[in-house]
Each structure stands twice: as C-alpha cells, then as structure tokens.
N, C-alpha and C positions, 0 to 999 in steps of 0.2 A: 829384314829384321824387325822393321816397324810394325809389320802385320801381327807380331806376337805381343805388341804393347797396346794398351787402351789409349784412346784419345781422351782428352780432358773431359769431354762431355759424354763419354760412354760409360756403361755400367755392366756388371756381370749379372745383375739381378733382373729377372723378368717380373717377379712379384715377391718383394721382400716380406710381405705379410704372411706368406706361407710358413715362415719360420718363427712367427710369433707364438708365445706359449698358449694363448687363448684361441688360436686358429682352429676351426672345425673343418676338416677336409671333406670335400664332396665324395671322394672315394675313400671308404673306411673299411679296410680289409681285416680279416683274422679275428673279428669280434662279432661275427654273425650270430653265434649261439647265445652270447651274452645279450645282444640286442633283442633276440626273440624272448629270452627269459624275462628281461625287464619290461618288454612290451606286454607280456602276459600279466605281469604284476599291475600294470597301469590300466589294462583293458576295462576293468569294471567302471573306472571313471568316465570312459567314453559312453557308457550306457546309463549314466546317472547314479551309479553307486560309488561307494568309497573305494579308492584303489587300495591295493595291498601294500602294507609296509615292507620295506626291503632294506637289506644291507648289501652294499657292493664292496667286496673285499678283495684286496690284491696288493702286491708290492707297488712302490712308486713307478710311474711311467708305464703302466700296463693298459692304458686306454679307458680307465673308469670314468674320468671326467668327460672325455670326448664322447663316450657312449651315451652318458646321461644327457649331455647338452645336445647331441644330435637327435636323440629320441624326443627331447623336449621341443626342439624346433619342429619336428613332425607333428607333435601333439598340438602345438599352437596353430599349425596350418589346418589341422583336421577338426578342431573343436574350439568353440568359444566358451563352453561350459566348464571344461577342465582347464584349470590355470596352473601351469608348471612354473615354479620359481626356484632358481639355482642360487645358492648362497655359498660363498667362499669363506669358510670358517677360519682361515688364516687371517683374513681381513676383518671379518665380523665374528669375534670370538666371545661375545657376551650375549645374554638373552635379549637385552634391550637392542643391541646392534642387529641381531638376526630378525627380531620382530619388526624393527624399523625398516629393514630391507624388504621384508614382505609387504609392509604398508606402502613403501616407495613404489614397488612394482605394480601394486593395485591402483594407486592414486596418481602416480607420476611425480610425487614429491615426498621428501622425508618429513617426519614429524618434528616438532620443535625439540631440540636436545635438552633444553633446560626447563624444569618445572613440569615435565611430562613423564608419568610413570609407565613402566612396561605394560602393566595391566590396562591402562587407559588406551594405549596404542593398540593392544591386541583386541580389546573390546571393539574398537573402531574397525579392525580387520574383520572380525566375526560379523559385525553388522553389514559390512559391504558384501560378504559372501551370502548372507541371508537375503539381503535386498535384491541382489542380482541372480540369485539361485545358481551360484557357481561352486565348483568343487576345487579344492586346493591340494596340490602335491608339492612338498618342499624338499629339495635335495640339499643336504648338509654335507658339502665337500670338505675333506680333511677334518672330519668330525672328531678325530683324536685330539684336536686342539681344544675341544670342549670337555674333555674328560677331567680336567683339573678344575678345582673350585666348584665342582658339581654342576657345571653349566649344562652339560648334555641332559642330565636328569630334569633340570628345570625347563629346558626348551621342549623336550619330548612331552613332558607332563602337560605343559601349557597348550601345545598344539593338539595332542591326541585326546585330551579331555574337554575340548571346546564344546562338544555337543551336549555336555551335561549342563552348561550354563546357557548355551545358545542352541536349543534343540533344532535339529535339521541341518546343522553345519557338518560338512564332510571334509576331513583333512587327513592326508596320508603323508608319511615321511620316508625319504630315501636317505640312509646314512652311508656315506662313502668313507671307507677306512683304508689307509695305506700301511698301517702297522699291524702285521700279522700276529704279533705277540699279544695284542689286546684281546682279552676274553670279555666280550661285551656284556653277556648276561651277568657276570660278576661285578661289573662296574655300574649296573643300573639298579635303582631301587625296585623293591618288589612291586610297588604301586605302578611303576612305569613298565616293568616286565609284563604285568598282567594285561596291558592294553597295547603294547608294541608288537610282540610276537611276529617278528619279521621273517620273510623268506630270504634266502641268501643267494647272491649271484657272485661266483668266484672268477677272478681275472688272473689267469696264470701268466708267468713271465713269457715274453715273446721269445721264440727260438731265433737262432742267428739268421736263418734264411728269411724269416718274417721281418726281422729288423732291417735286413738288407733291402727287401722289397719296399718297405714303408719309406726308408730314407731315400731310396732311388726315386720313388714317386714324388717325394717332396722336392728333391733336387730337380727333377724334370719340370715341376711346376714353378719352382722358385728361381732357377738359373736359366740362362740361355744355353742352347745346345753346345756341347763341347767344353763347358766350364769345369765339370767335375769328371776327371778320368776314372776308369774302373778301379785302378790301383788305389787311388785316394779314397774312393768310396769304401773299399774293403778296409782301409785303415780306420775310417770313421766307424764302421761297423764293429771292428775289434775293440775300439775304445768305448763304444756304447755298451757292448756286452760286459766289459770290465766293470763299468759303473752300475749296470743293472737297471738303468733308467733311460728309456727312449728319449726323454726330454733333453738329456745331455747330448745325444746324437744330433737332434734337430738344432739345438743351440750351436753345436760344433760346426755344422754345415754353414750356418749363418756367419759365425766368426771367421771361419776359414775363407769364405767368400769375401768378407770385408778385408781380410789381410791381403789376399791376392789383388784385390781392387786398389788398395792403398799403394801397392808396389807397381801398379800400372800393368799387371799381367792379365792375359785373357783366360788363363787356366789356373785352377787350384793345384798347388804342389804339396809334397809331403811335409815340407817345413811349415806350411800354412796350417795344416791339420795339427801338427805337434804343438805349435805355439798357441793355437786356439784352444787346445785341450787344457792347457794350464789355467785358462779362465773358466772354461765350461765345467770343469770338475768341481768348481765352487758354486755352481748354480743353486744346489740345494742349501748350502750354507747361507748364501745371501738371502734366499727366500725365508728361511727360518728366523734369521736375526731380525729381519724387518718386522716380525710379528711379536717380538719379545717386549714385555713391559719393563719399566725402569728397574724394578727390583730384580727381575730375571737377568737383565743385562749386567747388573752389578755382580751377581753371582757368577755369571759366565766369564766376566772379566777377571774376577778373583781366581777362578779355576784355570783360566788361560795363563795368568801370571805365575801361579803355583806350578803349572805343568811346564812352563819354560825353565823353571829352576830344577825340577825333578821329574823323572819319567813316571814315578809312582807316588801317589799321595793318598793317605787314608782319609776317609770321610770325616773323621774326628778332627784331624789336623786342618783339613780344608775349612771345616765349620769354624774353628777357633780363629782362623785367619780372616775369614769373611765377616764373622760377627764383629770383629774389631773395626772393620771398615764401614759396615752399614747397619749394625745393630739388629740383625735378623734373628728370629727365634729358630730353634733347631727343627721343629716340625715343619715350618714353612721352607726352611733351607732344604730339607730332604724331599719335600714335594717338588721343588724346583729341579733338584738333581735327577729325580725320577722322571720328571718331564723331559729333561735333556736326553735321557736314554731313549725315551719313547720317540723323540724327534730326531734320533740318530745323530745327535751332537756329541754324546759321550757314552761310555760303557761303565757299568758297575761290576766289579769283580769281588768275589768272596775268597779270602785266603783260607786255605785248608790248614787245619791244625792250629789255628790261631783264634779260636772262638768265633765270634761274629764280626771280626774285623773286615771292613769293606774298603776297597780302594776305588778311585775314580780316575778314568783316563779319557782324554779327548780323542775324537775320531779325525780331527783336523789339526794341522800345525798351529801351535799357540799364537805365533806371530800373525798368521792369516786371520785368526779370529780377532786379535787385538786391533789390527788395522781396520777391520770392518766395524768395530765398535766405536771408533773415533767419531 
C-alpha cells in the first residue's frame, strides 16, 4: 500500500516551471503557419529595413503571446541590429509605462519615475537607436487595455512617427488583441491609421485534439511518468474546451498535481481535477482585477454588490448607486462599464421595446468578485 503514497521528500513534479504562465515551450505545435506569417512581417528588419506593422488577433489562450515571444527569442539569437521588445499591457497600460519599459530593455534600468516626462524618456530611446544603428520592434500584448483613455493612439503615434523627429530611426509595432469584438481601425485616429497600416495574423481556437496534444506534452515535461492517467487528462481537456482558454488547462494541470501531492498520492485522480477547476476557472478574473485602477475597482465593487441583490440592474440605477458612493461622472462611469465588457467581466444588454434602456450583468458570481477586491 505504501508504494501508492509519496514519501515526505518526494514530488510529482519533474519541472514545475513548465506550468508557469510565461513559460515558452521548446516544442510549439499547431502554430507553424502563424509563426511563418509573423516571421515574414519581421524579415525586413533583418535586412536593415523597417519591419512591417502587424496585428495578432485571436481569442484568449490561442498561442499569440507564445508565438511572439518564441519568435523574438529567435530574432535575438540571429541579429544584434533588430531589437525585439515585448510589453505586457496589463502591467504597463500607460504611455509612460510602455516607453519606460522600452528604455529599460535598451539600457538595463528604468528612468526616474518623478520629474521625467514621457517625451524626454522617448527622446533618449530614439538617440540610443540612432547611435547604435539599431531597429526596434515593440510587441504590445493585450493592447485592448490601451483602448481606453486614448492610450493606444498615443503610444502608436509616438513610436511610429519617431523618424520625423529623429531621421533614420526605424520602429515597427506588433499589436496583440484577444478581444475579437474590437474594430481596431474605428478605435484609431486618422493620423495613426495613416502610418500604422498593419498586416493581420489570425489565431483560431485550438481544436480538442490539439488541446489534448499540448496538455499531454506539458504533462510529460512537468510531471514524472504515471502521474497523470489518460482519463484524468481527458477530463482536463474537457474543462479546458469549456473555458475556451488553453491557459486554464495548463493551470488546471498544476493545481491538480499540487492537490494530489498534498494528499501524498503518486497519481492525479478525478477529484483533484474537479477541485482544481474551481480555482483555475477564475484565472482570468484574477488577472483582470490586478490591472484595475482604484476608480475602476470602486465601480466593479458597486456592480458586484448591486448584482448580489438583483439579477438584473439597469445602467441608470447602477450609476445612481455608484455616484453616491464615489462621485463619478456618467461619461467616465460608462467608459468603465464598456471596458468591463471588453475585458469579459460583464455584459451589456439592450431591452427590446423599452427605448434605449440598458442592463448590466456580471460574468462571474458577485461574491467571487467581492472577495478578490478586498
């Protein structure tokens, strides 16, 4: 019987980093076509010309980030003249934050946060590119977080018009979008559209057999042999397909392994997967809440409290309630609610036959949101 139990100094994990969100696998299947398309967009940069601007579009968890980061790693090995810089816009969602990250990657340190303007930091970036005769390509991951407060327009305008102030500088941008409802041309100023003109690389959702293959490969790398039986892998695949996000499945593997290990077992069981899914399904919610500003958190809290009392709440009633709590103006309130819809936190519905009455509903249980806002 003891052979079915772990000793105190044993583990199920061969390499737990395989399950980390930012892990880039050596073997990356089912995205060969997208890799080729994106490589074509970057190829001019390897020959001393400006790379082509690109939009990578597809639902969450379809390999966009991994494709870009894997290709960037190859570029770094192949060329010193073409500098690829990846920016996570969930973390850096202001123009100053993005330009500071570019500066950090080029110099090895961040600029001073106080008393330093965005223009001053970017002028320093441009001078570095000129001096070293280097070409820059910036990937803005989850760029939908920049659509509010006009940040994406400001960032693109600053990056793509650099050559007008600093002749000879060459900069291209890759915009990564997970929200298929975003009509990017409509959200960009005419002055930005005229210089951006991107090619598009589409990332379709993974099929069930592809999800199974990817998760099986991660499990083989991350667990010791025999830890994940085929039946439990099938269950993880089913839950992943329900969520539509491969990242949920990868997180589910990790949590199920931890659950089995805590119980001292050598194999993952069905109960481990089911319990782990309770946490993994909130992976997206946790990531989004971490990016919200104080005002946005206050609106989300008000929406969650109202939703706990009623399944349906009109935008007008919600505004009156929240205005009394934080003194927000209606225009800003509606910008935030629209942002919540874009971030898959809430849905906006239009009542038929009732004029322009709009209702707002959450995609998650109100109590789960409130406990994460504490």
